[in-house]
N, C-alpha and C positions, 0 to 999 in steps of 0.2 A: 450473488445477484444483488445489485444495489436497489435502493428504493425507487430510483428513477426507472430502472429496467423493469421492476415489478409492476409499477403503475402502467407502463406502456404495454407490458404483456397482458395485464388484466383487460385493457381495452381491446386488444386483439382477440383474446379468448371470448369476451362478452360479445364482440361483433360476430364471431364465428357461431356462437350459440344462438344469437338472434337470427342469423341466416338459416341455421338448421331448423329453428322453430318455424320460421316463415316458409321453409321448404315443405313442411308437412301441413301447411295451411292453417297453422295456429297463429294467433296474434298475441303480442305482448305489448302492453301500453308503454308509452315513452316514460311515464312516471315510474313504472315498475323497473324498467331497464336502468334508469338513472339511479333509483334507490339501490338496486343491486350493485351497481358500480360504486356508489358511495360507501356501501357497507363493506366492499372488498378492499378499500384503500388501507394502506398501512396505518398503524396507530399514530405515527408522526403527522399524519394528515387530518387528524380529528377536527382541528379548528376549521380547516378548509371545508370538510364535510358538513359540519354544523352550519357554517355560513351559507353553503349552497342549499341545504335542506330547509333553512329558515326563510328562504325567499318566498314571496307571494306566489310567484310562478316558477315551477320547476323548469330548468333549462332543457333544451333538446339534448340528445346524446352527442350531437356534433358540438353544441355549445359547451357541454361539460368537458368534452375532449379538449377543446381550446382553452377552457379555464384551467384544466389540469396541467396543460403544457405551460401556461403562464406561471402557475404555482410551482411547478417543477423548476423553472428557470429562477424564480424568486428564491426558492430554498437553496438551490445550487450557488447562487450569488451570495446568499447569507453565509453558507458554509465556507465559501472561499474567503470571505471577509474575516470570519472567525479564525480560520486557519492562518491567514496572514497576520492577524493580531497576535495570535499565539506565538508565531515565529518571531515577531518583533519583540514581544515580552521576553522570550527566551534569549534573544540576542542582547537585550539590555541587561538581563541578569548576568550573562557571561561577562559583559563589559564591567559591571560593578564588581564581580568576583575578581577580575584581573586587576582592577584598580586597588583592591584590598591587598593583593599580594605584593604590590610594589612598596618597598620600604625605602623611605628617604632618610638620609642621615641627619 
């Protein structure tokens, strides 16, 4: 399971738990729900979690979900750029290697 799927599944699980808590007439504060979600994020999301928790006002669960979706897209885009950069570097190295093999009289 990728980090993207893990984050999405955490939201689903926390939403279900929230529903179960409300079903037994218990309440959970929005701050507690958001904090629980932030603590459940993978380690690669630490910077994001710190940024969210250092805000003056905690976001609602829905706002956090939206912010996480944006962060997920940003991380995926960054990963694609890094992958493309690595492919390009490897291609250049192969070209240099081929040039070295050519022997001119």
